[in-house]
DOSEDO-813195 format. One record per residue: residue in one letter; z negated, y negated, x of N, C-alpha, C in turn. Coordinates in Angstrom, 2 decimals, m for minus. Layout:
REM DOSEDO-813195
R   residu       npz       npy       npx      capz      capy      capx       cpz       cpy       cpx
R        A         Z         Y         X         Z         Y         X         Z         Y         X
...
***
This chain:
REM DOSEDO-813195
R   residu       npz       npy       npx      capz      capy      capx       cpz       cpy       cpx
R        M    m53.04    m85.29     80.83    m51.78    m85.72     80.75    m51.23    m86.39     79.74
R        S    m50.33    m87.45     79.99    m49.88    m88.29     78.97    m49.10    m87.36     77.77
R        E    m49.10    m87.68     76.63    m48.54    m86.84     75.66    m47.11    m86.49     75.84
R        I    m46.89    m85.06     76.03    m45.56    m84.63     76.29    m44.62    m84.13     75.25
R        I    m43.58    m83.81     75.49    m42.58    m83.33     74.49    m42.54    m81.81     74.86
R        N    m43.00    m80.90     73.86    m42.82    m79.57     74.02    m41.73    m78.93     72.84
R        T    m41.17    m77.88     73.32    m40.29    m77.08     72.38    m40.93    m75.81     72.23
R        S    m40.63    m74.92     71.24    m41.18    m73.74     70.90    m40.26    m72.66     71.37
R        G    m40.70    m71.40     71.33    m39.83    m70.36     71.66    m39.82    m69.68     73.03
R        E    m38.74    m68.81     73.49    m38.81    m68.13     74.64    m38.70    m69.12     75.82
R        A    m38.38    m70.39     75.73    m38.10    m71.24     76.93    m39.57    m71.87     77.37
R        D    m40.62    m71.64     76.63    m41.88    m72.29     76.89    m42.43    m72.10     78.50
R        T    m42.09    m70.97     78.84    m42.64    m70.47     80.28    m42.08    m71.58     81.47
R        I    m40.73    m71.87     81.20    m40.10    m72.81     82.11    m40.59    m74.11     82.12
R        Q    m41.22    m74.62     80.99    m41.66    m75.94     80.87    m42.91    m76.27     81.67
R        L    m43.65    m75.34     82.12    m44.82    m75.71     82.85    m44.29    m76.34     84.14
R        T    m45.04    m77.53     84.32    m44.59    m78.36     85.39    m45.25    m77.73     86.61
R        S    m44.55    m77.72     87.94    m44.86    m77.64     89.08    m45.82    m78.68     89.59
R        C    m47.08    m78.62     89.81    m47.77    m79.61     90.63    m47.29    m79.98     91.97
R        I    m47.13    m78.91     92.62    m46.69    m79.09     94.13    m45.35    m79.70     94.07
R        A    m44.41    m79.36     93.19    m43.20    m80.06     93.24    m43.30    m81.44     92.84
R        R    m44.21    m81.91     92.07    m44.50    m83.37     91.81    m45.19    m84.04     92.99
R        I    m45.94    m83.35     93.60    m46.59    m83.97     94.83    m45.65    m84.08     95.84
R        E    m44.77    m83.08     96.26    m43.77    m83.38     97.12    m42.66    m84.26     96.79
R        T    m42.27    m84.37     95.50    m41.47    m85.42     95.11    m41.89    m86.76     95.51
R        A    m43.32    m87.08     95.12    m44.00    m88.55     95.23    m43.97    m88.68     96.86
R        L    m44.18    m87.55     97.72    m44.12    m87.81     99.27    m42.88    m88.13     99.67
R        I    m41.83    m87.56     99.27    m40.40    m87.64     99.49    m39.89    m89.03     99.22
R        N    m40.32    m89.36     97.89    m39.94    m90.61     97.57    m40.72    m91.86     97.92
R        N    m41.77    m91.52     98.63    m42.77    m92.67     99.03    m43.30    m93.58     97.94
R        T    m43.82    m92.78     96.93    m44.20    m93.52     95.90    m45.96    m93.68     95.83
R        L    m46.44    m93.10     96.98    m47.96    m93.24     96.84    m48.30    m94.00     97.89
R        F    m49.66    m94.68     97.60    m50.27    m95.67     98.48    m50.83    m94.76     99.59
R        P    m51.24    m95.23    100.90    m51.59    m94.59    102.09    m52.92    m93.60    101.88
R        A    m53.79    m94.07    100.95    m54.88    m93.29    100.70    m54.52    m91.93     99.94
R        E    m53.79    m92.24     99.11    m53.18    m91.39     98.06    m52.33    m90.31     98.69
R        R    m51.79    m90.63     99.90    m50.80    m89.75    100.47    m51.76    m88.67    101.24
R        K    m52.99    m89.16    101.69    m53.87    m88.33    102.39    m54.37    m87.27    101.37
R        V    m54.44    m87.73    100.05    m54.94    m86.62     99.08    m53.83    m85.67     98.96
R        A    m52.62    m86.09     98.70    m51.50    m85.26     98.63    m51.32    m84.28     99.49
R        E    m51.28    m84.75    100.85    m51.18    m83.76    101.93    m52.06    m82.64    101.91
R        Y    m53.44    m83.12    101.60    m54.62    m82.10    101.77    m54.43    m81.13    100.71
R        I    m53.88    m81.55     99.58    m53.66    m80.64     98.30    m52.29    m79.48     98.63
R        I    m51.29    m80.00     99.42    m50.25    m79.55     99.83    m50.63    m78.24    100.58
R        G    m51.68    m78.60    101.79    m52.03    m77.55    102.65    m53.11    m76.74    101.86
R        H    m53.75    m77.09    101.08    m54.96    m76.12    100.50    m54.88    m76.27     99.00
R        P    m53.88    m75.76     98.28    m53.75    m75.61     96.86    m54.66    m74.75     96.27
R        H    m54.97    m73.55     96.71    m55.91    m72.73     95.99    m57.32    m73.25     96.21
R        E    m57.69    m73.66     97.31    m59.01    m74.22     97.47    m59.49    m75.38     96.35
R        V    m58.29    m76.20     96.35    m58.50    m77.39     95.71    m58.87    m77.23     94.13
R        T    m58.40    m76.19     93.73    m58.50    m75.79     92.32    m60.20    m75.41     92.00
R        T    m60.94    m75.44     93.15    m62.32    m74.99     92.87    m63.06    m76.23     93.19
R        Y    m62.61    m77.32     93.38    m63.32    m78.62     93.90    m63.60    m79.38     92.76
R        S    m64.83    m80.10     92.93    m64.89    m81.21     91.98    m64.20    m82.46     92.69
R        V    m64.06    m83.56     91.72    m63.39    m84.77     92.15    m64.22    m85.13     93.55
R        N    m65.47    m85.18     93.34    m66.37    m85.63     94.55    m66.02    m84.81     95.90
R        E    m65.81    m83.54     95.55    m65.58    m82.75     96.86    m64.10    m82.94     97.33
R        L    m62.99    m83.07     96.54    m61.80    m83.34     97.06    m61.57    m84.67     97.76
R        A    m62.37    m85.61     97.24    m62.21    m86.89     98.00    m63.14    m86.84     99.45
R        R    m64.01    m85.94     99.35    m64.64    m85.86    100.78    m63.77    m85.19    101.72
R        V    m63.17    m84.00    101.30    m62.51    m83.35    102.35    m61.02    m84.08    102.60
R        A    m60.57    m84.97    101.65    m59.22    m85.72    101.83    m59.69    m86.94    102.46
R        S    m60.87    m87.31    102.69    m61.31    m88.51    103.27    m60.79    m89.85    102.62
R        A    m61.15    m89.54    101.24    m60.54    m90.84    100.36    m61.70    m90.82     99.37
R        S    m61.61    m91.83     98.56    m62.53    m92.02     97.44    m62.27    m91.26     96.22
R        E    m63.27    m91.31     95.34    m63.08    m90.66     93.98    m62.03    m91.40     93.19
R        A    m62.21    m92.78     93.29    m61.12    m93.51     92.51    m59.75    m93.45     92.95
R        T    m59.59    m93.03     94.38    m58.15    m92.97     94.83    m57.83    m91.52     94.24
R        V    m58.51    m90.49     94.32    m58.21    m89.20     93.78    m57.59    m89.23     92.39
R        V    m58.51    m90.10     91.45    m57.95    m90.26     90.24    m56.70    m91.02     89.90
R        R    m56.60    m91.98     90.84    m55.33    m92.82     90.73    m54.24    m91.91     91.25
R        F    m54.59    m91.18     92.15    m53.33    m90.17     92.60    m53.05    m89.28     91.41
R        C    m53.92    m88.69     90.74    m53.67    m87.71     89.71    m52.83    m88.58     88.39
R        R    m53.08    m89.88     88.23    m52.35    m90.58     87.27    m51.02    m90.88     87.74
R        A    m50.98    m91.08     89.19    m49.50    m91.42     89.61    m48.58    m90.18     89.25
R        L    m49.14    m88.94     89.20    m48.22    m87.73     88.94    m48.18    m87.56     87.58
R        A    m48.70    m88.61     86.55    m48.49    m88.46     85.16    m49.61    m87.63     84.56
R        F    m50.68    m87.36     85.06    m51.78    m86.64     84.68    m52.74    m87.69     83.91
R        T    m53.49    m87.34     83.12    m54.82    m88.12     82.62    m55.70    m88.47     83.51
R        G    m56.04    m87.53     84.41    m57.07    m87.59     85.24    m57.21    m86.56     86.15
R        Y    m58.20    m86.36     86.92    m58.48    m85.20     87.87    m58.69    m83.87     87.14
R        K    m59.43    m83.84     85.98    m59.64    m82.50     85.31    m58.24    m82.04     84.79
R        D    m57.30    m82.84     84.19    m56.13    m82.53     83.82    m55.23    m81.92     85.03
R        F    m55.27    m82.57     85.97    m54.41    m82.16     87.12    m54.97    m80.85     87.61
R        K    m56.17    m80.75     87.82    m56.91    m79.32     88.19    m56.58    m78.08     87.40
R        L    m56.53    m78.59     86.23    m56.01    m77.32     85.12    m54.74    m76.98     85.45
R        A    m53.88    m77.85     85.67    m52.35    m77.45     85.94    m52.16    m76.76     87.16
R        L    m53.00    m77.14     88.11    m52.88    m76.53     89.46    m53.32    m75.29     89.58
R        A    m54.45    m75.04     88.74    m54.97    m73.75     88.67    m54.08    m72.69     88.03
R        A    m53.34    m73.15     86.97    m52.46    m72.36     86.21    m51.35    m71.99     87.10
R        E    m50.83    m72.85     88.00    m49.71    m72.74     88.88    m50.18    m71.72     90.03
R        S    m51.31    m72.02     90.66    m51.84    m71.05     91.55    m51.93    m69.73     91.28
R        S    m52.34    m69.52     89.76    m52.38    m67.95     89.28    m51.23    m67.51     89.02
R        G    m50.37    m68.09     89.19    m48.70    m67.45     88.94    m48.35    m67.86     87.69
R        A    m48.98    m68.59     86.93    m48.44    m68.97     85.52    m47.03    m69.71     85.59
R        V    m46.99    m70.62     86.77    m45.87    m71.19     86.98    m45.15    m70.63     88.12
R        S    m43.76    m70.62     87.78    m42.77    m70.28     89.02    m42.56    m71.60     89.95
R        I    m42.96    m71.60     90.97    m42.86    m72.84     91.87    m41.48    m72.63     92.52
R        I    m40.55    m73.76     92.33    m39.30    m73.77     93.03    m39.17    m75.10     93.74
R        H    m39.28    m74.66     95.03    m39.10    m75.97     96.07    m38.58    m75.15     97.34
R        E    m37.41    m74.84     97.39    m36.56    m74.22     98.40    m35.86    m75.16     99.04
R        D    m35.99    m75.22    100.49    m34.96    m76.00    101.17    m33.89    m75.15    101.71
R        I    m32.73    m75.81    101.85    m31.34    m75.03    102.09    m31.47    m74.92    103.70
R        S    m31.01    m73.80    104.04    m30.87    m73.42    105.45    m29.57    m73.42    105.79
R        R    m29.22    m73.70    107.17    m27.72    m73.57    107.47    m27.28    m72.14    107.57
R        N    m28.15    m71.18    107.47    m28.02    m69.77    107.79    m27.63    m69.14    106.37
R        D    m28.07    m70.02    105.05    m27.72    m69.42    103.94    m26.26    m69.15    103.65
R        D    m26.02    m68.05    102.73    m24.72    m67.76    102.24    m24.33    m68.58    101.13
R        V    m23.06    m68.28    100.57    m22.58    m69.54     99.61    m23.46    m69.20     98.22
R        M    m23.73    m67.81     97.83    m24.54    m67.60     96.67    m26.08    m68.07     96.91
R        T    m26.67    m67.98     98.18    m27.88    m68.39     98.40    m27.96    m69.64     97.99
R        I    m27.15    m70.60     98.65    m27.24    m71.92     98.49    m27.04    m72.29     96.93
R        T    m25.91    m71.82     96.24    m25.62    m71.93     94.85    m27.21    m71.55     94.07
R        G    m27.82    m70.54     94.38    m28.79    m70.01     93.54    m29.89    m71.10     93.90
R        K    m30.12    m71.64     95.12    m31.16    m72.55     95.18    m30.98    m73.94     94.44
R        L    m29.73    m74.35     94.52    m29.47    m75.61     93.76    m29.78    m75.38     92.29
R        F    m29.10    m74.37     91.68    m29.47    m74.11     90.34    m30.67    m74.14     89.98
R        R    m31.68    m73.37     90.76    m32.95    m73.13     90.45    m33.64    m74.61     90.63
R        S    m33.25    m75.53     91.55    m33.81    m76.78     91.75    m33.39    m77.59     90.44
R        D    m32.17    m77.31     90.14    m31.67    m78.36     88.84    m32.76    m77.97     87.69
R        L    m32.79    m76.43     87.42    m33.66    m76.11     86.24    m35.11    m76.56     86.40
R        Q    m35.58    m76.61     87.60    m36.92    m77.04     87.86    m37.03    m78.63     87.36
R        A    m35.93    m79.29     87.98    m35.95    m80.65     87.59    m36.02    m81.05     86.14
R        I    m35.28    m80.06     85.35    m35.34    m80.71     84.01    m36.62    m80.13     83.34
R        A    m37.18    m78.72     83.67    m38.52    m78.55     83.20    m39.44    m79.39     83.56
R        D    m39.70    m79.81     84.83    m40.61    m80.78     85.17    m40.47    m82.07     84.47
R        S    m39.15    m82.54     84.24    m39.04    m83.89     83.37    m39.55    m83.75     82.04
R        L    m39.22    m82.56     81.41    m39.66    m82.47     80.16    m41.21    m82.74     80.02
R        Q    m41.92    m82.41     80.97    m43.24    m82.71     80.93    m43.75    m84.00     81.21
R        T    m42.98    m84.76     82.15    m43.46    m86.19     82.53    m42.68    m87.29     81.60
R        L    m41.72    m86.62     80.62    m41.39    m87.68     79.70    m42.45    m87.93     78.71
R        D    m42.92    m89.11     78.36    m43.74    m89.61     77.41    m43.28    m89.57     76.08
R        R    m43.77    m88.98     74.98    m43.25    m88.85     73.71    m43.39    m90.25     73.10
R        Q    m44.26    m90.94     73.19    m44.22    m92.37     72.63    m42.97    m93.23     73.03
R        E    m42.75    m93.16     74.44    m41.55    m93.76     74.96    m40.43    m93.39     74.64
R        M    m40.25    m92.10     74.43    m38.93    m91.48     73.98    m38.68    m91.84     72.58
R        E    m39.73    m91.86     71.54    m39.61    m92.35     70.17    m39.11    m93.85     70.12
R        R    m39.87    m94.49     70.96    m39.53    m96.17     70.93    m38.30    m96.34     71.36
R        A    m37.75    m95.57     72.20    m36.38    m95.88     72.80    m35.29    m95.46     71.74
R        V    m35.41    m94.29     71.04    m34.70    m94.01     69.90    m34.58    m95.05     68.81
R        D    m35.84    m95.58     68.47    m36.04    m96.64     67.55    m35.28    m97.82     67.77
R        V    m35.47    m98.23     69.07    m34.78    m99.45     69.59    m33.35    m99.22     69.56
R        L    m32.99    m98.24     70.26    m31.47    m98.13     70.55    m30.48    m97.74     69.09
R        S    m31.35    m97.28     68.06    m30.90    m96.97     66.81    m30.39    m98.41     65.96
R        S    m31.12    m99.21     66.28    m30.76   m100.47     65.49    m30.28   m101.58     66.34
R        A    m30.24   m101.42     67.79    m29.53   m102.57     68.43    m28.23   m102.96     68.10
R        L    m28.23   m104.37     68.25    m26.88   m104.86     68.13    m25.87   m104.65     69.09
R        K    m26.43   m104.47     70.37    m25.58   m104.16     71.72    m26.34   m103.45     72.66
R        I    m25.78   m102.47     73.30    m26.55   m101.69     74.28    m25.64   m101.69     75.67
R        E    m26.33   m102.13     76.54    m25.65   m102.51     77.85    m26.35   m101.65     78.89
R        F    m25.49   m100.73     79.62    m25.87    m99.76     80.26    m25.55   m100.20     81.81
R        Y    m26.61   m100.20     82.85    m26.47   m100.39     84.11    m26.76    m99.26     85.20
R        G    m25.88    m99.05     86.12    m25.96    m98.02     87.18    m25.49    m98.46     88.40
R        N    m25.96    m98.29     89.49    m25.36    m98.59     90.76    m25.43    m97.30     91.64
R        G    m24.38    m97.08     92.57    m24.36    m96.25     93.41    m24.34    m94.68     92.48
R        S    m25.23    m93.75     92.96    m25.11    m92.36     92.30    m25.60    m92.48     91.03
R        S    m26.21    m93.55     90.51    m26.67    m93.67     89.18    m25.53    m94.08     88.21
R        A    m24.55    m94.77     88.71    m23.41    m95.26     88.16    m22.76    m94.06     87.03
R        P    m22.75    m92.93     87.58    m21.89    m91.85     86.72    m22.71    m91.57     85.55
R        A    m24.25    m91.51     85.74    m25.03    m91.31     84.24    m24.85    m92.36     83.57
R        A    m24.74    m93.71     83.86    m24.76    m94.80     83.26    m23.22    m94.64     82.23
R        I    m22.12    m94.41     82.98    m20.90    m94.22     82.49    m20.97    m93.14     81.36
R        D    m21.59    m92.02     81.60    m21.70    m90.90     80.76    m22.53    m91.18     79.54
R        A    m23.52    m92.28     79.92    m24.34    m92.69     78.53    m23.45    m93.44     77.63
R        Y    m22.71    m94.36     78.33    m21.92    m95.16     77.61    m20.80    m94.46     76.66
R        Y    m20.19    m93.47     77.23    m19.11    m92.45     76.67    m19.79    m91.75     75.26
R        R    m21.14    m91.28     75.67    m21.59    m90.65     74.59    m22.07    m91.42     73.36
R        F    m22.61    m92.65     73.70    m23.13    m93.40     72.68    m21.96    m94.08     71.86
R        I    m21.07    m94.53     72.67    m19.88    m95.12     71.82    m19.05    m94.19     70.98
R        R    m19.04    m92.70     71.18    m18.63    m91.92     70.50    m19.04    m91.83     69.09
R        I    m20.38    m92.08     69.15    m21.19    m91.84     67.71    m21.25    m93.25     67.02
R        G    m20.57    m94.13     67.63    m20.51    m95.46     66.84    m21.29    m96.47     67.29
R        L    m22.20    m96.22     68.37    m23.05    m97.30     68.73    m22.50    m98.40     69.84
R        P    m22.91    m99.52     69.63    m22.25   m100.69     70.18    m22.52   m100.75     71.83
R        A    m22.03    m99.76     72.56    m22.37    m99.77     73.83    m21.36   m100.30     74.88
R        T    m21.98   m100.69     76.02    m20.97   m101.00     77.12    m21.61   m100.60     78.42
R        V    m20.98   m100.61     79.51    m21.48   m100.18     80.62    m21.01   m101.11     81.92
R        V    m22.00   m101.46     82.69    m21.72   m102.39     83.80    m21.98   m101.85     85.14
R        T    m21.13   m101.44     86.06    m21.78   m100.68     87.38    m21.43   m101.73     88.51
R        D    m20.56   m102.79     88.28    m20.62   m103.73     89.30    m21.80   m104.70     89.41
R        S    m22.46   m104.83     90.55    m23.64   m105.85     90.70    m23.36   m107.24     90.17
R        Y    m22.21   m107.80     90.64    m21.89   m109.13     90.27    m21.99   m109.24     88.63
R        M    m21.26   m108.29     88.00    m21.09   m108.35     86.66    m22.31   m108.16     86.01
R        Q    m23.21   m107.20     86.43    m24.48   m106.84     85.80    m25.28   m108.22     85.87
R        A    m25.30   m109.09     86.98    m25.95   m110.41     86.98    m25.37   m111.21     85.89
R        V    m24.19   m111.51     85.76    m23.50   m112.43     84.72    m23.87   m111.91     83.39
R        S    m23.48   m110.46     83.20    m23.63   m110.05     81.78    m25.00   m109.88     81.25
R        S    m25.93   m109.67     82.04    m27.39   m109.51     81.62    m27.78   m110.96     81.01
R        T    m27.29   m112.04     81.57    m27.82   m113.37     81.06    m27.16   m113.67     79.50
R        Q    m26.22   m112.82     79.24    m25.72   m113.04     77.87    m26.31   m112.23     76.83
R        L    m27.16   m111.39     77.07    m27.87   m110.55     75.95    m28.91   m111.43     75.58
R        K    m29.23   m111.06     74.28    m30.40   m111.88     73.53    m31.23   m110.86     72.65
R        K    m31.94   m111.29     71.87    m32.92   m110.68     70.91    m32.17   m109.70     70.01
R        G    m32.73   m108.38     69.93    m31.81   m107.53     69.14    m30.94   m106.53     69.98
R        E    m30.70   m106.97     71.08    m29.78   m106.26     72.12    m30.75   m105.53     73.36
R        V    m29.96   m104.54     73.80    m30.74   m103.84     74.78    m30.10   m103.72     76.16
R        A    m30.88   m103.93     77.12    m30.22   m103.49     78.42    m31.01   m102.36     79.11
R        F    m30.17   m101.41     79.62    m30.61   m100.13     79.87    m30.24    m99.86     81.20
R        A    m31.14    m99.65     82.14    m30.91    m99.58     83.61    m31.43    m98.01     84.15
R        I    m30.30    m97.52     84.85    m30.67    m96.11     85.37    m30.87    m96.22     86.95
R        S    m31.89    m95.76     87.51    m32.26    m95.96     88.90    m33.06    m94.67     89.32
R        H    m32.45    m94.11     90.07    m33.55    m92.84     90.74    m34.65    m93.31     91.36
R        T    m34.41    m94.33     92.39    m35.54    m94.81     93.29    m36.48    m95.68     92.35
R        G    m35.83    m96.59     91.45    m36.72    m97.45     90.71    m36.91    m98.68     91.53
R        R    m36.18    m98.75     92.63    m36.05    m99.97     93.51    m34.71   m100.70     93.64
R        T    m33.73   m100.34     92.83    m32.53   m101.00     92.90    m32.61   m102.18     92.53
R        E    m32.40   m103.16     93.48    m32.38   m104.64     93.40    m31.61   m105.12     92.21
R        E    m30.29   m104.71     92.27    m29.37   m105.26     91.29    m29.72   m104.99     89.90
R        A    m30.26   m103.82     89.59    m30.55   m103.26     88.21    m31.98   m103.90     87.79
R        M    m32.85   m104.21     88.81    m34.00   m104.88     88.55    m33.79   m106.35     88.05
R        F    m32.75   m106.96     88.92    m32.49   m108.49     88.62    m31.81   m108.38     87.13
R        A    m30.94   m107.53     86.97    m30.24   m107.53     85.52    m31.31   m107.25     84.43
R        L    m32.23   m106.53     84.56    m33.23   m106.34     83.58    m34.16   m107.59     83.39
R        R    m34.48   m108.04     84.45    m35.26   m109.38     84.45    m34.50   m110.44     83.70
R        K    m33.24   m110.89     83.92    m32.67   m111.86     83.37    m32.35   m111.40     81.85
R        A    m32.18   m110.22     81.52    m31.93   m109.77     80.03    m33.25   m110.01     79.24
R        R    m34.41   m109.58     79.99    m35.89   m109.71     79.19    m36.00   m111.45     79.06
R        E    m35.74   m112.19     80.02    m35.84   m113.63     79.84    m35.12   m114.21     78.65
R        N    m34.01   m113.56     78.40    m33.17   m114.00     77.12    m33.54   m113.29     76.00
R        G    m34.60   m112.48     75.83    m35.01   m111.90     74.73    m34.48   m110.39     74.49
R        A    m33.77   m109.99     75.13    m33.38   m108.45     75.02    m34.60   m107.57     75.34
R        T    m34.47   m106.47     74.72    m35.35   m105.33     74.86    m34.65   m104.50     76.18
R        T    m35.75   m104.20     76.99    m35.15   m103.63     78.48    m35.77   m102.07     78.54
R        I    m34.82   m101.19     78.95    m35.35    m99.79     79.12    m35.02    m99.52     80.61
R        C    m35.80    m98.44     81.21    m35.25    m98.11     82.54    m35.48    m96.54     82.59
R        L    m34.63    m95.89     83.10    m34.77    m94.29     83.14    m34.62    m94.27     84.87
R        T    m36.15    m93.70     85.18    m36.10    m93.65     86.66    m36.86    m92.24     87.09
R        S    m36.75    m91.94     88.58    m37.62    m90.83     88.92    m38.93    m91.31     89.55
R        N    m39.20    m92.75     89.59    m40.26    m93.23     90.28    m41.16    m93.89     89.16
R        V    m42.33    m93.20     88.97    m43.22    m93.72     88.12    m43.67    m95.18     88.57
R        R    m43.77    m95.28     89.81    m44.44    m96.65     90.33    m43.29    m97.53     90.81
R        G    m41.89    m97.23     90.47    m40.93    m98.15     91.01    m40.97    m99.50     90.47
R        P    m40.81   m100.52     91.15    m40.85   m101.90     90.63    m39.92   m102.18     89.49
R        I    m38.91   m101.29     89.22    m38.15   m101.47     88.03    m38.85   m101.45     86.74
R        T    m39.98   m100.76     86.69    m40.84   m100.51     85.58    m41.34   m101.77     85.14
R        E    m41.65   m102.69     86.07    m42.31   m104.12     85.81    m41.32   m104.99     85.03
R        F    m40.17   m104.53     85.00    m39.00   m105.27     84.33    m38.66   m104.52     82.81
R        S    m39.14   m103.54     82.51    m38.93   m102.72     81.41    m39.90   m102.55     80.28
R        D    m39.53   m102.71     79.11    m40.28   m102.53     77.86    m40.45   m101.36     77.53
R        I    m39.71   m100.38     77.99    m39.50    m98.92     77.74    m39.26    m98.10     78.92
R        K    m40.16    m97.28     79.42    m40.04    m96.61     80.56    m39.81    m95.08     80.50
R        L    m38.72    m94.58     80.86    m38.38    m93.11     80.66    m38.41    m92.53     82.05
R        I    m39.53    m91.80     82.27    m39.85    m91.29     83.75    m39.42    m89.78     83.76
R        T    m38.50    m89.53     84.71    m38.34    m87.94     85.03    m38.93    m87.70     86.46
R        T    m38.66    m86.42     86.83    m39.10    m86.03     88.14    m38.02    m84.91     88.68
R        A    m37.98    m84.98     90.06    m37.08    m84.00     90.65    m37.35    m83.97     92.07
R        R    m37.47    m82.87     92.62    m37.65    m82.76     94.06    m36.42    m82.55     94.79
R        E    m36.10    m83.63     95.79    m34.95    m83.62     96.74    m35.34    m83.13     97.95
R        T    m34.29    m82.53     98.79    m34.62    m81.99     99.93    m33.70    m82.73    100.97
R        A    m33.93    m82.39    102.28    m33.23    m83.01    103.41    m31.69    m82.76    103.15
R        F    m31.16    m81.78    102.49    m29.79    m81.63    102.14    m29.35    m81.87    100.81
R        R    m30.37    m82.55    100.11    m29.94    m83.09     98.74    m30.40    m84.56     98.75
R        N    m30.02    m85.37     99.67    m30.42    m86.71     99.75    m29.62    m87.80     98.94
R        M    m28.93    m87.32     98.01    m28.23    m88.22     97.01    m28.68    m88.12     95.87
R        A    m29.88    m87.72     95.51    m30.64    m87.67     94.20    m29.91    m86.72     93.33
R        M    m29.45    m85.69     93.80    m28.69    m84.58     93.10    m29.49    m84.06     91.78
R        A    m30.68    m83.51     92.18    m31.56    m82.97     91.10    m31.90    m83.93     90.03
R        S    m32.38    m85.15     90.63    m32.70    m86.27     89.76    m31.48    m86.66     88.67
R        R    m30.23    m86.57     89.26    m29.24    m86.82     88.41    m29.04    m85.95     87.07
R        I    m29.21    m84.68     87.36    m29.31    m83.87     86.26    m30.46    m84.10     85.30
R        A    m31.46    m84.41     85.82    m32.75    m84.75     85.02    m32.19    m85.94     84.14
R        H    m31.55    m87.09     84.74    m31.15    m88.27     84.07    m30.18    m87.95     82.87
R        L    m29.29    m87.14     83.18    m28.13    m86.71     82.23    m28.72    m85.78     81.26
R        S    m29.89    m85.15     81.33    m30.55    m84.43     80.40    m31.28    m85.52     79.32
R        V    m31.86    m86.53     79.93    m32.50    m87.35     79.16    m31.45    m88.25     78.25
R        I    m30.18    m88.49     78.73    m29.27    m89.24     78.09    m28.89    m88.29     76.96
R        D    m28.58    m86.91     77.15    m28.37    m86.05     76.22    m29.29    m86.19     75.15
R        A    m30.45    m85.87     75.44    m31.52    m85.92     74.42    m31.42    m87.17     73.65
R        L    m31.39    m88.28     74.15    m31.16    m89.59     73.31    m30.17    m89.59     72.43
R        Y    m28.84    m89.16     72.91    m27.54    m88.98     72.09    m27.70    m88.21     70.99
R        V    m28.30    m87.08     71.15    m28.41    m86.05     70.03    m29.52    m86.63     68.87
R        N    m30.47    m87.19     69.51    m31.66    m87.88     68.47    m30.83    m89.05     67.72
R        L    m30.19    m89.80     68.46    m29.56    m90.87     67.70    m28.57    m90.30     66.78
R        A    m27.94    m89.26     67.14    m26.85    m88.73     66.13    m27.41    m88.15     65.02
R        M    m28.53    m87.57     65.05    m29.37    m86.97     64.05    m30.04    m88.33     63.07
R        R    m30.46    m89.27     63.76    m31.05    m90.27     63.12    m30.01    m90.92     62.05
R        R    m28.83    m91.15     62.71    m27.58    m91.75     61.89    m26.52    m90.67     61.56
R        F    m26.90    m89.49     61.01    m26.13    m88.39     61.00    m24.67    m88.59     60.24
R        D    m24.69    m89.34     58.99    m23.41    m89.46     58.37    m22.47    m90.25     59.14
R        K    m23.04    m91.49     59.64    m22.11    m92.33     60.43    m21.79    m91.84     61.77
R        A    m22.49    m91.04     62.43    m22.25    m90.43     63.56    m21.03    m89.66     63.60
R        Q    m21.32    m88.67     62.19    m20.36    m87.69     62.25    m18.75    m88.34     61.77
R        E    m18.89    m89.42     61.15    m17.66    m90.08     60.80    m17.01    m90.64     62.04
R        K    m17.76    m91.14     62.88    m17.39    m91.95     64.25    m16.73    m90.68     64.99
R        V    m17.42    m89.67     65.04    m16.90    m88.68     65.93    m15.41    m88.02     65.55
R        H    m15.56    m87.91     64.15    m14.13    m87.59     63.64    m13.03    m88.50     63.88
R        Q    m13.44    m89.78     63.68    m12.25    m90.70     64.10    m11.91    m90.77     65.71
R        A    m12.98    m90.45     66.47    m12.50    m90.41     67.77    m11.69    m89.13     68.18
R        D    m12.05    m88.03     67.37    m11.38    m86.78     67.71     m9.76    m86.92     67.06
R        N     m9.77    m87.53     66.11     m8.45    m87.61     65.45     m7.63    m88.51     66.37
R        A     m8.14    m89.63     66.87     m7.38    m90.49     67.81     m7.00    m89.73     69.05
R        L     m7.93    m88.84     69.45     m7.45    m88.03     70.78     m6.56    m87.08     70.41
R        N     m6.63    m86.23     69.26     m5.58    m85.44     69.03     m4.24    m85.98     68.83
R        E     m4.23    m87.29     67.98     m2.99    m87.88     67.91     m2.29    m88.22     69.30
R        R     m3.21    m88.66     70.27     m2.73    m89.05     71.42     m2.14    m87.94     72.19
R        R     m2.56    m86.81     72.06     m2.32    m85.49     72.87     m0.85    m85.03     72.27
R        K     m0.41    m85.44     71.21      0.82    m84.96     70.56      1.98    m85.82     71.46
R        P      3.22    m85.02     71.47      4.38    m85.69     72.10      4.63    m87.10     71.60
R        G      4.64    m88.06     72.46      4.90    m89.43     72.18      3.56    m90.20     71.56
R        G      2.58    m89.41     71.54      1.31    m90.16     70.75      1.00    m91.24     71.50
R        A      0.96    m91.24     72.74      0.36    m92.49     73.45      1.21    m93.87     73.37
R        Y      2.49    m93.61     72.80      3.35    m94.76     72.63      3.37    m95.28     71.20
R        R      2.75    m94.53     70.14      2.63    m94.94     68.85      2.05    m96.11     68.65
R        I      2.50    m96.98     67.73      1.78    m98.16     67.13      1.73    m98.32     65.76
***
């Protein structure tokens, strides 16, 4: 598996990634090639047996080539088949709690609530494993010294982009946010070297976001994407790729779990950047708090 970010302490058990959840996410998001889908579907149906198979044996029973099996594993952010099989074996032995519950129309209020909460927790845990340490560190380095940071988000990704803008500007970072596709096209052409275009897209296929990143890169800006699709075409226009994972179901077709994962990444970047420039960030937070407190006083909104 690519190098991942680990924390220590009691939370370690939840950070183990569910292989089955990753496979189901890839199938739902249609991020696998046809030959890889055959491998995925076989594993979903025979997870325990697969833990005993060699790469050659899995290729044979799934009617695929060994190269396809290896590509499939890498598409799920594993370094290869051995890495994948070790994770699957740990999951099959019960070391990992697999959370992939569909919502039923017969579920009561608290059952639905519990399933949603567990799905969100799993999305965060899985994303912690798929995030690449080097990419996160590069993102923090680039963002901390950026002359300007422009966030792009369309549709259900717009709230995450707005949240990122709010957090970043609060600690004094030169951030803006653009959620209108026309303005994204225009604004991205004005970016230059030393500035950053940061697009958020669950599917990794948002045409407007890809266009904006392409124009920003052409003008010398550094481009970053935050997506749940490791193979999304948006990665082709991104210098830094932050990949999360989340399993959506038929009743969660608005990228709800992935939205939680994206917000968690934004939070992680925000805190890392605040620590990186601690004194300046603290000063800016105090200034913002003072302004808000003044505005909340009677007549504060009208003072000049």
